[in-house]
mmCIF file of the N, C-alpha and C atoms, coordinates in Angstrom:
data_MODEL
# 
_entry.id   MODEL 
# 
loop_
_atom_site.group_PDB 
_atom_site.id 
_atom_site.type_symbol 
_atom_site.label_atom_id 
_atom_site.label_alt_id 
_atom_site.label_comp_id 
_atom_site.label_asym_id 
_atom_site.label_entity_id 
_atom_site.label_seq_id 
_atom_site.pdbx_PDB_ins_code 
_atom_site.Cartn_x 
_atom_site.Cartn_y 
_atom_site.Cartn_z 
_atom_site.occupancy 
_atom_site.B_iso_or_equiv 
_atom_site.pdbx_formal_charge 
_atom_site.auth_seq_id 
_atom_site.auth_comp_id 
_atom_site.auth_asym_id 
_atom_site.auth_atom_id 
_atom_site.pdbx_PDB_model_num 
ATOM 1   N N  . UNK A 1 1  ? -4.491 -24.727 4.972   1.00 0.00 ? 1  UNK A N  1 
ATOM 2   C CA . UNK A 1 1  ? -3.093 -24.756 5.334   1.00 0.00 ? 1  UNK A CA 1 
ATOM 3   C C  . UNK A 1 1  ? -2.311 -23.911 4.329   1.00 0.00 ? 1  UNK A C  1 
ATOM 4   N N  . UNK A 1 2  ? -1.565 -22.912 4.754   1.00 0.00 ? 2  UNK A N  1 
ATOM 5   C CA . UNK A 1 2  ? -0.811 -22.068 3.816   1.00 0.00 ? 2  UNK A CA 1 
ATOM 6   C C  . UNK A 1 2  ? 0.388  -22.816 3.244   1.00 0.00 ? 2  UNK A C  1 
ATOM 7   N N  . UNK A 1 3  ? 0.841  -22.357 2.079   1.00 0.00 ? 3  UNK A N  1 
ATOM 8   C CA . UNK A 1 3  ? 2.034  -22.940 1.475   1.00 0.00 ? 3  UNK A CA 1 
ATOM 9   C C  . UNK A 1 3  ? 3.240  -22.657 2.356   1.00 0.00 ? 3  UNK A C  1 
ATOM 10  N N  . UNK A 1 4  ? 4.144  -23.625 2.423   1.00 0.00 ? 4  UNK A N  1 
ATOM 11  C CA . UNK A 1 4  ? 5.355  -23.459 3.204   1.00 0.00 ? 4  UNK A CA 1 
ATOM 12  C C  . UNK A 1 4  ? 6.436  -22.804 2.347   1.00 0.00 ? 4  UNK A C  1 
ATOM 13  N N  . UNK A 1 5  ? 7.204  -21.922 2.932   1.00 0.00 ? 5  UNK A N  1 
ATOM 14  C CA . UNK A 1 5  ? 8.306  -21.293 2.228   1.00 0.00 ? 5  UNK A CA 1 
ATOM 15  C C  . UNK A 1 5  ? 9.409  -22.322 1.992   1.00 0.00 ? 5  UNK A C  1 
ATOM 16  N N  . UNK A 1 6  ? 9.925  -22.358 0.767   1.00 0.00 ? 6  UNK A N  1 
ATOM 17  C CA . UNK A 1 6  ? 11.010 -23.279 0.448   1.00 0.00 ? 6  UNK A CA 1 
ATOM 18  C C  . UNK A 1 6  ? 12.281 -22.764 1.097   1.00 0.00 ? 6  UNK A C  1 
ATOM 19  N N  . UNK A 1 7  ? 12.973 -23.647 1.780   1.00 0.00 ? 7  UNK A N  1 
ATOM 20  C CA . UNK A 1 7  ? 14.207 -23.277 2.444   1.00 0.00 ? 7  UNK A CA 1 
ATOM 21  C C  . UNK A 1 7  ? 15.348 -24.091 1.858   1.00 0.00 ? 7  UNK A C  1 
ATOM 22  N N  . UNK A 1 8  ? 16.562 -23.685 2.164   1.00 0.00 ? 8  UNK A N  1 
ATOM 23  C CA . UNK A 1 8  ? 17.709 -24.430 1.659   1.00 0.00 ? 8  UNK A CA 1 
ATOM 24  C C  . UNK A 1 8  ? 17.855 -25.729 2.432   1.00 0.00 ? 8  UNK A C  1 
ATOM 25  N N  . UNK A 1 9  ? 18.628 -26.631 1.865   1.00 0.00 ? 9  UNK A N  1 
ATOM 26  C CA . UNK A 1 9  ? 18.849 -27.913 2.508   1.00 0.00 ? 9  UNK A CA 1 
ATOM 27  C C  . UNK A 1 9  ? 17.994 -28.990 1.881   1.00 0.00 ? 9  UNK A C  1 
ATOM 28  N N  . UNK A 1 10 ? 17.991 -30.148 2.488   1.00 0.00 ? 10 UNK A N  1 
ATOM 29  C CA . UNK A 1 10 ? 17.295 -31.297 1.934   1.00 0.00 ? 10 UNK A CA 1 
ATOM 30  C C  . UNK A 1 10 ? 15.879 -31.437 2.492   1.00 0.00 ? 10 UNK A C  1 
ATOM 31  N N  . UNK A 1 11 ? 15.413 -30.511 3.309   1.00 0.00 ? 11 UNK A N  1 
ATOM 32  C CA . UNK A 1 11 ? 14.067 -30.586 3.861   1.00 0.00 ? 11 UNK A CA 1 
ATOM 33  C C  . UNK A 1 11 ? 13.322 -29.286 3.552   1.00 0.00 ? 11 UNK A C  1 
ATOM 34  N N  . UNK A 1 12 ? 12.086 -29.403 3.180   1.00 0.00 ? 12 UNK A N  1 
ATOM 35  C CA . UNK A 1 12 ? 11.209 -28.255 3.004   1.00 0.00 ? 12 UNK A CA 1 
ATOM 36  C C  . UNK A 1 12 ? 9.835  -28.672 3.510   1.00 0.00 ? 12 UNK A C  1 
ATOM 37  N N  . UNK A 1 13 ? 9.241  -27.839 4.299   1.00 0.00 ? 13 UNK A N  1 
ATOM 38  C CA . UNK A 1 13 ? 7.923  -28.125 4.859   1.00 0.00 ? 13 UNK A CA 1 
ATOM 39  C C  . UNK A 1 13 ? 7.875  -29.515 5.470   1.00 0.00 ? 13 UNK A C  1 
ATOM 40  N N  . UNK A 1 14 ? 9.015  -29.953 6.033   1.00 0.00 ? 14 UNK A N  1 
ATOM 41  C CA . UNK A 1 14 ? 9.066  -31.268 6.654   1.00 0.00 ? 14 UNK A CA 1 
ATOM 42  C C  . UNK A 1 14 ? 9.127  -32.421 5.665   1.00 0.00 ? 14 UNK A C  1 
ATOM 43  N N  . UNK A 1 15 ? 9.430  -32.134 4.402   1.00 0.00 ? 15 UNK A N  1 
ATOM 44  C CA . UNK A 1 15 ? 9.459  -33.180 3.383   1.00 0.00 ? 15 UNK A CA 1 
ATOM 45  C C  . UNK A 1 15 ? 10.896 -33.644 3.196   1.00 0.00 ? 15 UNK A C  1 
ATOM 46  N N  . UNK A 1 16 ? 11.165 -34.877 3.556   1.00 0.00 ? 16 UNK A N  1 
ATOM 47  C CA . UNK A 1 16 ? 12.494 -35.442 3.395   1.00 0.00 ? 16 UNK A CA 1 
ATOM 48  C C  . UNK A 1 16 ? 12.772 -35.709 1.919   1.00 0.00 ? 16 UNK A C  1 
ATOM 49  N N  . UNK A 1 17 ? 13.977 -35.435 1.492   1.00 0.00 ? 17 UNK A N  1 
ATOM 50  C CA . UNK A 1 17 ? 14.374 -35.708 0.120   1.00 0.00 ? 17 UNK A CA 1 
ATOM 51  C C  . UNK A 1 17 ? 14.195 -34.546 -0.828  1.00 0.00 ? 17 UNK A C  1 
ATOM 52  N N  . UNK A 1 18 ? 13.839 -33.368 -0.318  1.00 0.00 ? 18 UNK A N  1 
ATOM 53  C CA . UNK A 1 18 ? 13.658 -32.208 -1.189  1.00 0.00 ? 18 UNK A CA 1 
ATOM 54  C C  . UNK A 1 18 ? 15.009 -31.695 -1.664  1.00 0.00 ? 18 UNK A C  1 
ATOM 55  N N  . UNK A 1 19 ? 15.150 -31.469 -2.970  1.00 0.00 ? 19 UNK A N  1 
ATOM 56  C CA . UNK A 1 19 ? 16.373 -30.933 -3.562  1.00 0.00 ? 19 UNK A CA 1 
ATOM 57  C C  . UNK A 1 19 ? 16.070 -29.536 -4.093  1.00 0.00 ? 19 UNK A C  1 
ATOM 58  N N  . UNK A 1 20 ? 16.599 -28.488 -3.439  1.00 0.00 ? 20 UNK A N  1 
ATOM 59  C CA . UNK A 1 20 ? 16.281 -27.121 -3.864  1.00 0.00 ? 20 UNK A CA 1 
ATOM 60  C C  . UNK A 1 20 ? 16.826 -26.774 -5.250  1.00 0.00 ? 20 UNK A C  1 
ATOM 61  N N  . UNK A 1 21 ? 17.840 -27.489 -5.716  1.00 0.00 ? 21 UNK A N  1 
ATOM 62  C CA . UNK A 1 21 ? 18.397 -27.225 -7.040  1.00 0.00 ? 21 UNK A CA 1 
ATOM 63  C C  . UNK A 1 21 ? 17.414 -27.598 -8.140  1.00 0.00 ? 21 UNK A C  1 
ATOM 64  N N  . UNK A 1 22 ? 16.754 -28.732 -7.998  1.00 0.00 ? 22 UNK A N  1 
ATOM 65  C CA . UNK A 1 22 ? 15.817 -29.210 -9.017  1.00 0.00 ? 22 UNK A CA 1 
ATOM 66  C C  . UNK A 1 22 ? 14.366 -28.916 -8.683  1.00 0.00 ? 22 UNK A C  1 
ATOM 67  N N  . UNK A 1 23 ? 14.078 -28.656 -7.407  1.00 0.00 ? 23 UNK A N  1 
ATOM 68  C CA . UNK A 1 23 ? 12.695 -28.462 -6.990  1.00 0.00 ? 23 UNK A CA 1 
ATOM 69  C C  . UNK A 1 23 ? 11.943 -29.776 -6.838  1.00 0.00 ? 23 UNK A C  1 
ATOM 70  N N  . UNK A 1 24 ? 12.670 -30.890 -6.864  1.00 0.00 ? 24 UNK A N  1 
ATOM 71  C CA . UNK A 1 24 ? 12.038 -32.215 -6.788  1.00 0.00 ? 24 UNK A CA 1 
ATOM 72  C C  . UNK A 1 24 ? 12.201 -32.832 -5.410  1.00 0.00 ? 24 UNK A C  1 
ATOM 73  N N  . UNK A 1 25 ? 11.242 -33.644 -5.067  1.00 0.00 ? 25 UNK A N  1 
ATOM 74  C CA . UNK A 1 25 ? 11.340 -34.515 -3.906  1.00 0.00 ? 25 UNK A CA 1 
ATOM 75  C C  . UNK A 1 25 ? 11.716 -35.878 -4.456  1.00 0.00 ? 25 UNK A C  1 
ATOM 76  N N  . UNK A 1 26 ? 12.782 -36.451 -3.926  1.00 0.00 ? 26 UNK A N  1 
ATOM 77  C CA . UNK A 1 26 ? 13.226 -37.749 -4.416  1.00 0.00 ? 26 UNK A CA 1 
ATOM 78  C C  . UNK A 1 26 ? 13.133 -38.797 -3.325  1.00 0.00 ? 26 UNK A C  1 
ATOM 79  N N  . UNK A 1 27 ? 12.923 -40.012 -3.768  1.00 0.00 ? 27 UNK A N  1 
ATOM 80  C CA . UNK A 1 27 ? 12.932 -41.172 -2.882  1.00 0.00 ? 27 UNK A CA 1 
ATOM 81  C C  . UNK A 1 27 ? 13.673 -42.268 -3.630  1.00 0.00 ? 27 UNK A C  1 
ATOM 82  N N  . UNK A 1 28 ? 14.719 -42.805 -3.041  1.00 0.00 ? 28 UNK A N  1 
ATOM 83  C CA . UNK A 1 28 ? 15.554 -43.826 -3.680  1.00 0.00 ? 28 UNK A CA 1 
ATOM 84  C C  . UNK A 1 28 ? 16.055 -43.343 -5.036  1.00 0.00 ? 28 UNK A C  1 
ATOM 85  N N  . UNK A 1 29 ? 16.472 -42.066 -5.088  1.00 0.00 ? 29 UNK A N  1 
ATOM 86  C CA . UNK A 1 29 ? 17.024 -41.435 -6.300  1.00 0.00 ? 29 UNK A CA 1 
ATOM 87  C C  . UNK A 1 29 ? 16.028 -41.340 -7.458  1.00 0.00 ? 29 UNK A C  1 
ATOM 88  N N  . UNK A 1 30 ? 14.742 -41.414 -7.168  1.00 0.00 ? 30 UNK A N  1 
ATOM 89  C CA . UNK A 1 30 ? 13.696 -41.254 -8.181  1.00 0.00 ? 30 UNK A CA 1 
ATOM 90  C C  . UNK A 1 30 ? 12.851 -40.042 -7.808  1.00 0.00 ? 30 UNK A C  1 
ATOM 91  N N  . UNK A 1 31 ? 12.701 -39.112 -8.755  1.00 0.00 ? 31 UNK A N  1 
ATOM 92  C CA . UNK A 1 31 ? 11.872 -37.930 -8.496  1.00 0.00 ? 31 UNK A CA 1 
ATOM 93  C C  . UNK A 1 31 ? 10.413 -38.356 -8.410  1.00 0.00 ? 31 UNK A C  1 
ATOM 94  N N  . UNK A 1 32 ? 9.792  -38.057 -7.286  1.00 0.00 ? 32 UNK A N  1 
ATOM 95  C CA . UNK A 1 32 ? 8.391  -38.448 -7.101  1.00 0.00 ? 32 UNK A CA 1 
ATOM 96  C C  . UNK A 1 32 ? 7.443  -37.252 -7.067  1.00 0.00 ? 32 UNK A C  1 
ATOM 97  N N  . UNK A 1 33 ? 7.988  -36.049 -6.906  1.00 0.00 ? 33 UNK A N  1 
ATOM 98  C CA . UNK A 1 33 ? 7.144  -34.853 -6.835  1.00 0.00 ? 33 UNK A CA 1 
ATOM 99  C C  . UNK A 1 33 ? 7.972  -33.645 -7.225  1.00 0.00 ? 33 UNK A C  1 
ATOM 100 N N  . UNK A 1 34 ? 7.384  -32.733 -7.977  1.00 0.00 ? 34 UNK A N  1 
ATOM 101 C CA . UNK A 1 34 ? 8.029  -31.479 -8.343  1.00 0.00 ? 34 UNK A CA 1 
ATOM 102 C C  . UNK A 1 34 ? 7.333  -30.359 -7.594  1.00 0.00 ? 34 UNK A C  1 
ATOM 103 N N  . UNK A 1 35 ? 8.100  -29.540 -6.895  1.00 0.00 ? 35 UNK A N  1 
ATOM 104 C CA . UNK A 1 35 ? 7.537  -28.413 -6.159  1.00 0.00 ? 35 UNK A CA 1 
ATOM 105 C C  . UNK A 1 35 ? 7.949  -27.129 -6.863  1.00 0.00 ? 35 UNK A C  1 
ATOM 106 N N  . UNK A 1 36 ? 7.089  -26.640 -7.708  1.00 0.00 ? 36 UNK A N  1 
ATOM 107 C CA . UNK A 1 36 ? 7.374  -25.426 -8.458  1.00 0.00 ? 36 UNK A CA 1 
ATOM 108 C C  . UNK A 1 36 ? 6.171  -25.030 -9.281  1.00 0.00 ? 36 UNK A C  1 
ATOM 109 N N  . UNK A 1 37 ? 6.355  -24.029 -10.088 1.00 0.00 ? 37 UNK A N  1 
ATOM 110 C CA . UNK A 1 37 ? 5.265  -23.520 -10.920 1.00 0.00 ? 37 UNK A CA 1 
ATOM 111 C C  . UNK A 1 37 ? 5.169  -24.306 -12.233 1.00 0.00 ? 37 UNK A C  1 
ATOM 112 N N  . UNK A 1 38 ? 3.974  -24.469 -12.765 1.00 0.00 ? 38 UNK A N  1 
ATOM 113 C CA . UNK A 1 38 ? 3.803  -25.187 -14.029 1.00 0.00 ? 38 UNK A CA 1 
ATOM 114 C C  . UNK A 1 38 ? 4.631  -24.588 -15.170 1.00 0.00 ? 38 UNK A C  1 
ATOM 115 N N  . UNK A 1 39 ? 4.796  -23.270 -15.166 1.00 0.00 ? 39 UNK A N  1 
ATOM 116 C CA . UNK A 1 39 ? 5.562  -22.621 -16.222 1.00 0.00 ? 39 UNK A CA 1 
ATOM 117 C C  . UNK A 1 39 ? 7.019  -23.095 -16.227 1.00 0.00 ? 39 UNK A C  1 
ATOM 118 N N  . UNK A 1 40 ? 7.557  -23.390 -15.057 1.00 0.00 ? 40 UNK A N  1 
ATOM 119 C CA . UNK A 1 40 ? 8.947  -23.842 -14.954 1.00 0.00 ? 40 UNK A CA 1 
ATOM 120 C C  . UNK A 1 40 ? 9.139  -25.205 -15.600 1.00 0.00 ? 40 UNK A C  1 
ATOM 121 N N  . UNK A 1 41 ? 8.250  -26.130 -15.313 1.00 0.00 ? 41 UNK A N  1 
ATOM 122 C CA . UNK A 1 41 ? 8.387  -27.473 -15.883 1.00 0.00 ? 41 UNK A CA 1 
ATOM 123 C C  . UNK A 1 41 ? 8.089  -27.446 -17.378 1.00 0.00 ? 41 UNK A C  1 
ATOM 124 N N  . UNK A 1 42 ? 7.154  -26.602 -17.809 1.00 0.00 ? 42 UNK A N  1 
ATOM 125 C CA . UNK A 1 42 ? 6.863  -26.461 -19.239 1.00 0.00 ? 42 UNK A CA 1 
ATOM 126 C C  . UNK A 1 42 ? 8.080  -25.905 -19.965 1.00 0.00 ? 42 UNK A C  1 
ATOM 127 N N  . UNK A 1 43 ? 8.735  -24.928 -19.381 1.00 0.00 ? 43 UNK A N  1 
ATOM 128 C CA . UNK A 1 43 ? 9.943  -24.356 -19.966 1.00 0.00 ? 43 UNK A CA 1 
ATOM 129 C C  . UNK A 1 43 ? 11.044 -25.407 -20.088 1.00 0.00 ? 43 UNK A C  1 
ATOM 130 N N  . UNK A 1 44 ? 11.153 -26.273 -19.105 1.00 0.00 ? 44 UNK A N  1 
ATOM 131 C CA . UNK A 1 44 ? 12.154 -27.338 -19.141 1.00 0.00 ? 44 UNK A CA 1 
ATOM 132 C C  . UNK A 1 44 ? 11.875 -28.324 -20.278 1.00 0.00 ? 44 UNK A C  1 
ATOM 133 N N  . UNK A 1 45 ? 10.615 -28.654 -20.493 1.00 0.00 ? 45 UNK A N  1 
ATOM 134 C CA . UNK A 1 45 ? 10.227 -29.560 -21.584 1.00 0.00 ? 45 UNK A CA 1 
ATOM 135 C C  . UNK A 1 45 ? 10.597 -28.942 -22.930 1.00 0.00 ? 45 UNK A C  1 
ATOM 136 N N  . UNK A 1 46 ? 10.279 -27.663 -23.115 1.00 0.00 ? 46 UNK A N  1 
ATOM 137 C CA . UNK A 1 46 ? 10.599 -26.966 -24.368 1.00 0.00 ? 46 UNK A CA 1 
ATOM 138 C C  . UNK A 1 46 ? 12.116 -26.882 -24.552 1.00 0.00 ? 46 UNK A C  1 
ATOM 139 N N  . UNK A 1 47 ? 12.843 -26.568 -23.481 1.00 0.00 ? 47 UNK A N  1 
ATOM 140 C CA . UNK A 1 47 ? 14.296 -26.467 -23.561 1.00 0.00 ? 47 UNK A CA 1 
ATOM 141 C C  . UNK A 1 47 ? 14.949 -27.794 -23.926 1.00 0.00 ? 47 UNK A C  1 
ATOM 142 N N  . UNK A 1 48 ? 14.294 -28.896 -23.609 1.00 0.00 ? 48 UNK A N  1 
ATOM 143 C CA . UNK A 1 48 ? 14.822 -30.223 -23.927 1.00 0.00 ? 48 UNK A CA 1 
ATOM 144 C C  . UNK A 1 48 ? 14.550 -30.610 -25.377 1.00 0.00 ? 48 UNK A C  1 
ATOM 145 N N  . UNK A 1 49 ? 13.910 -29.699 -26.137 1.00 0.00 ? 49 UNK A N  1 
ATOM 146 C CA . UNK A 1 49 ? 13.710 -29.941 -27.558 1.00 0.00 ? 49 UNK A CA 1 
ATOM 147 C C  . UNK A 1 49 ? 12.380 -30.567 -27.934 1.00 0.00 ? 49 UNK A C  1 
ATOM 148 N N  . UNK A 1 50 ? 11.446 -30.611 -27.001 1.00 0.00 ? 50 UNK A N  1 
ATOM 149 C CA . UNK A 1 50 ? 10.129 -31.170 -27.304 1.00 0.00 ? 50 UNK A CA 1 
ATOM 150 C C  . UNK A 1 50 ? 9.227  -30.109 -27.926 1.00 0.00 ? 50 UNK A C  1 
ATOM 151 N N  . UNK A 1 51 ? 8.362  -30.545 -28.832 1.00 0.00 ? 51 UNK A N  1 
ATOM 152 C CA . UNK A 1 51 ? 7.322  -29.682 -29.388 1.00 0.00 ? 51 UNK A CA 1 
ATOM 153 C C  . UNK A 1 51 ? 6.062  -29.928 -28.567 1.00 0.00 ? 51 UNK A C  1 
ATOM 154 N N  . UNK A 1 52 ? 5.571  -28.896 -27.916 1.00 0.00 ? 52 UNK A N  1 
ATOM 155 C CA . UNK A 1 52 ? 4.392  -29.027 -27.061 1.00 0.00 ? 52 UNK A CA 1 
ATOM 156 C C  . UNK A 1 52 ? 3.138  -29.008 -27.923 1.00 0.00 ? 52 UNK A C  1 
ATOM 157 N N  . UNK A 1 53 ? 2.307  -30.037 -27.766 1.00 0.00 ? 53 UNK A N  1 
ATOM 158 C CA . UNK A 1 53 ? 1.061  -30.142 -28.509 1.00 0.00 ? 53 UNK A CA 1 
ATOM 159 C C  . UNK A 1 53 ? -0.123 -29.609 -27.717 1.00 0.00 ? 53 UNK A C  1 
ATOM 160 N N  . UNK A 1 54 ? -0.113 -29.848 -26.415 1.00 0.00 ? 54 UNK A N  1 
ATOM 161 C CA . UNK A 1 54 ? -1.233 -29.425 -25.577 1.00 0.00 ? 54 UNK A CA 1 
ATOM 162 C C  . UNK A 1 54 ? -0.775 -29.350 -24.129 1.00 0.00 ? 54 UNK A C  1 
ATOM 163 N N  . UNK A 1 55 ? -1.367 -28.422 -23.376 1.00 0.00 ? 55 UNK A N  1 
ATOM 164 C CA . UNK A 1 55 ? -1.061 -28.258 -21.953 1.00 0.00 ? 55 UNK A CA 1 
ATOM 165 C C  . UNK A 1 55 ? -2.364 -28.060 -21.204 1.00 0.00 ? 55 UNK A C  1 
ATOM 166 N N  . UNK A 1 56 ? -2.516 -28.788 -20.114 1.00 0.00 ? 56 UNK A N  1 
ATOM 167 C CA . UNK A 1 56 ? -3.671 -28.612 -19.235 1.00 0.00 ? 56 UNK A CA 1 
ATOM 168 C C  . UNK A 1 56 ? -3.151 -28.462 -17.811 1.00 0.00 ? 56 UNK A C  1 
ATOM 169 N N  . UNK A 1 57 ? -3.597 -27.433 -17.112 1.00 0.00 ? 57 UNK A N  1 
ATOM 170 C CA . UNK A 1 57 ? -3.172 -27.223 -15.728 1.00 0.00 ? 57 UNK A CA 1 
ATOM 171 C C  . UNK A 1 57 ? -4.371 -27.036 -14.818 1.00 0.00 ? 57 UNK A C  1 
ATOM 172 N N  . UNK A 1 58 ? -4.199 -27.446 -13.592 1.00 0.00 ? 58 UNK A N  1 
ATOM 173 C CA . UNK A 1 58 ? -5.163 -27.160 -12.536 1.00 0.00 ? 58 UNK A CA 1 
ATOM 174 C C  . UNK A 1 58 ? -4.360 -26.669 -11.344 1.00 0.00 ? 58 UNK A C  1 
ATOM 175 N N  . UNK A 1 59 ? -4.926 -25.751 -10.609 1.00 0.00 ? 59 UNK A N  1 
ATOM 176 C CA . UNK A 1 59 ? -4.222 -25.210 -9.451  1.00 0.00 ? 59 UNK A CA 1 
ATOM 177 C C  . UNK A 1 59 ? -5.202 -25.081 -8.299  1.00 0.00 ? 59 UNK A C  1 
ATOM 178 N N  . UNK A 1 60 ? -4.867 -25.753 -7.204  1.00 0.00 ? 60 UNK A N  1 
ATOM 179 C CA . UNK A 1 60 ? -5.671 -25.658 -5.995  1.00 0.00 ? 60 UNK A CA 1 
ATOM 180 C C  . UNK A 1 60 ? -5.030 -24.694 -5.014  1.00 0.00 ? 60 UNK A C  1 
ATOM 181 N N  . UNK A 1 61 ? -5.481 -24.728 -3.780  1.00 0.00 ? 61 UNK A N  1 
ATOM 182 C CA . UNK A 1 61 ? -4.931 -23.846 -2.757  1.00 0.00 ? 61 UNK A CA 1 
ATOM 183 C C  . UNK A 1 61 ? -3.482 -24.185 -2.423  1.00 0.00 ? 61 UNK A C  1 
ATOM 184 N N  . UNK A 1 62 ? -3.157 -25.468 -2.401  1.00 0.00 ? 62 UNK A N  1 
ATOM 185 C CA . UNK A 1 62 ? -1.826 -25.890 -1.971  1.00 0.00 ? 62 UNK A CA 1 
ATOM 186 C C  . UNK A 1 62 ? -1.049 -26.679 -3.016  1.00 0.00 ? 62 UNK A C  1 
ATOM 187 N N  . UNK A 1 63 ? -1.668 -27.017 -4.118  1.00 0.00 ? 63 UNK A N  1 
ATOM 188 C CA . UNK A 1 63 ? -0.962 -27.809 -5.122  1.00 0.00 ? 63 UNK A CA 1 
ATOM 189 C C  . UNK A 1 63 ? -1.640 -27.649 -6.473  1.00 0.00 ? 63 UNK A C  1 
ATOM 190 N N  . UNK A 1 64 ? -1.040 -28.261 -7.462  1.00 0.00 ? 64 UNK A N  1 
ATOM 191 C CA . UNK A 1 64 ? -1.614 -28.205 -8.794  1.00 0.00 ? 64 UNK A CA 1 
ATOM 192 C C  . UNK A 1 64 ? -1.093 -29.349 -9.630  1.00 0.00 ? 64 UNK A C  1 
ATOM 193 N N  . UNK A 1 65 ? -1.631 -29.476 -10.803 1.00 0.00 ? 65 UNK A N  1 
ATOM 194 C CA . UNK A 1 65 ? -1.223 -30.519 -11.729 1.00 0.00 ? 65 UNK A CA 1 
ATOM 195 C C  . UNK A 1 65 ? -1.006 -29.893 -13.092 1.00 0.00 ? 65 UNK A C  1 
ATOM 196 N N  . UNK A 1 66 ? -0.090 -30.483 -13.843 1.00 0.00 ? 66 UNK A N  1 
ATOM 197 C CA . UNK A 1 66 ? 0.108  -30.088 -15.221 1.00 0.00 ? 66 UNK A CA 1 
ATOM 198 C C  . UNK A 1 66 ? 0.240  -31.360 -16.052 1.00 0.00 ? 66 UNK A C  1 
ATOM 199 N N  . UNK A 1 67 ? -0.472 -31.379 -17.162 1.00 0.00 ? 67 UNK A N  1 
ATOM 200 C CA . UNK A 1 67 ? -0.366 -32.486 -18.105 1.00 0.00 ? 67 UNK A CA 1 
ATOM 201 C C  . UNK A 1 67 ? 0.124  -31.875 -19.403 1.00 0.00 ? 67 UNK A C  1 
ATOM 202 N N  . UNK A 1 68 ? 1.272  -32.357 -19.868 1.00 0.00 ? 68 UNK A N  1 
ATOM 203 C CA . UNK A 1 68 ? 1.879  -31.834 -21.083 1.00 0.00 ? 68 UNK A CA 1 
ATOM 204 C C  . UNK A 1 68 ? 1.926  -32.952 -22.120 1.00 0.00 ? 68 UNK A C  1 
ATOM 205 N N  . UNK A 1 69 ? 1.331  -32.711 -23.267 1.00 0.00 ? 69 UNK A N  1 
ATOM 206 C CA . UNK A 1 69 ? 1.471  -33.628 -24.394 1.00 0.00 ? 69 UNK A CA 1 
ATOM 207 C C  . UNK A 1 69 ? 2.514  -33.028 -25.317 1.00 0.00 ? 69 UNK A C  1 
ATOM 208 N N  . UNK A 1 70 ? 3.593  -33.762 -25.535 1.00 0.00 ? 70 UNK A N  1 
ATOM 209 C CA . UNK A 1 70 ? 4.697  -33.236 -26.332 1.00 0.00 ? 70 UNK A CA 1 
ATOM 210 C C  . UNK A 1 70 ? 5.340  -34.368 -27.130 1.00 0.00 ? 70 UNK A C  1 
ATOM 211 N N  . UNK A 1 71 ? 5.980  -33.987 -28.225 1.00 0.00 ? 71 UNK A N  1 
ATOM 212 C CA . UNK A 1 71 ? 6.682  -34.953 -29.065 1.00 0.00 ? 71 UNK A CA 1 
ATOM 213 C C  . UNK A 1 71 ? 8.079  -34.420 -29.357 1.00 0.00 ? 71 UNK A C  1 
ATOM 214 N N  . UNK A 1 72 ? 8.960  -35.350 -29.676 1.00 0.00 ? 72 UNK A N  1 
ATOM 215 C CA . UNK A 1 72 ? 10.322 -34.981 -30.038 1.00 0.00 ? 72 UNK A CA 1 
ATOM 216 C C  . UNK A 1 72 ? 10.744 -35.833 -31.216 1.00 0.00 ? 72 UNK A C  1 
ATOM 217 N N  . UNK A 1 73 ? 11.196 -35.186 -32.264 1.00 0.00 ? 73 UNK A N  1 
ATOM 218 C CA . UNK A 1 73 ? 11.659 -35.904 -33.450 1.00 0.00 ? 73 UNK A CA 1 
ATOM 219 C C  . UNK A 1 73 ? 12.961 -36.628 -33.119 1.00 0.00 ? 73 UNK A C  1 
ATOM 220 N N  . UNK A 1 74 ? 13.074 -37.840 -33.614 1.00 0.00 ? 74 UNK A N  1 
ATOM 221 C CA . UNK A 1 74 ? 14.298 -38.614 -33.414 1.00 0.00 ? 74 UNK A CA 1 
ATOM 222 C C  . UNK A 1 74 ? 14.799 -39.096 -34.755 1.00 0.00 ? 74 UNK A C  1 
ATOM 223 N N  . UNK A 1 75 ? 16.091 -39.234 -34.866 1.00 0.00 ? 75 UNK A N  1 
ATOM 224 C CA . UNK A 1 75 ? 16.686 -39.763 -36.093 1.00 0.00 ? 75 UNK A CA 1 
ATOM 225 C C  . UNK A 1 75 ? 16.761 -41.273 -35.991 1.00 0.00 ? 75 UNK A C  1 
ATOM 226 N N  . UNK A 1 76 ? 16.389 -41.939 -37.068 1.00 0.00 ? 76 UNK A N  1 
ATOM 227 C CA . UNK A 1 76 ? 16.457 -43.407 -37.082 1.00 0.00 ? 76 UNK A CA 1 
ATOM 228 C C  . UNK A 1 76 ? 17.607 -43.882 -37.908 1.00 0.00 ? 76 UNK A C  1 
# 
């Protein structure tokens, strides 16, 4: 099955709750899936001030996974 082109609006590839601004699919105001490239979410983690310790990605024909180990210093 080929990847579906992301379109504007709240539906993409027949997925209800898709938000094109964030790239997330939400259900009851909770993000349950991110539709985008691993580099985008990694960039967001770094931009939020986290230090990335390790990254592992897998990419299939229609989807992929990213596991990011990161830490953020906090003041006590």
